[in-house]
C-alpha positions, 0 to 999 in steps of 0.5 A: 349786961347792957350798959354794964362795962364791968360785966362785959369785961367779965364775960370777955375774960370768961370767953377767952378762958373757954376758947383757950381751954377748948383749943388745948383740949380739941385742937392742941396742934394750933396752940403753939404756933401763935404763941411762938409768934408772940408780939409779931402776931399782935403787931399784925393784928393791929395793922388789920383794917377795922372798916366794916368789922364792927366787933373787931373795931369795938373790941380792939382796945380790950386788954390782951391775954398776958399769960403764956398761951395755954401753958397751964391748960396744956399741962392740965389736959395734955400731960398724962404724967401730970394727971391730965387727959391724953 
């Protein structure tokens, strides 16, 4: 993966999906509040200092998730009527 930006983006995307799935499954109560903040949350993130935060600074220009946070996974894992787990 070293030096392969395309592979890094693929891993980045897969990591985002895994985090989203884990939050929906194991901590569903913290999924909706950030989603409700929407653009205001990203605006706050953009104003955070990057000095001394190498990973944060290096990935600050990565594309942000565009799908509604966790909606499809929430249905899959938390809606028993839809065949999801309770």
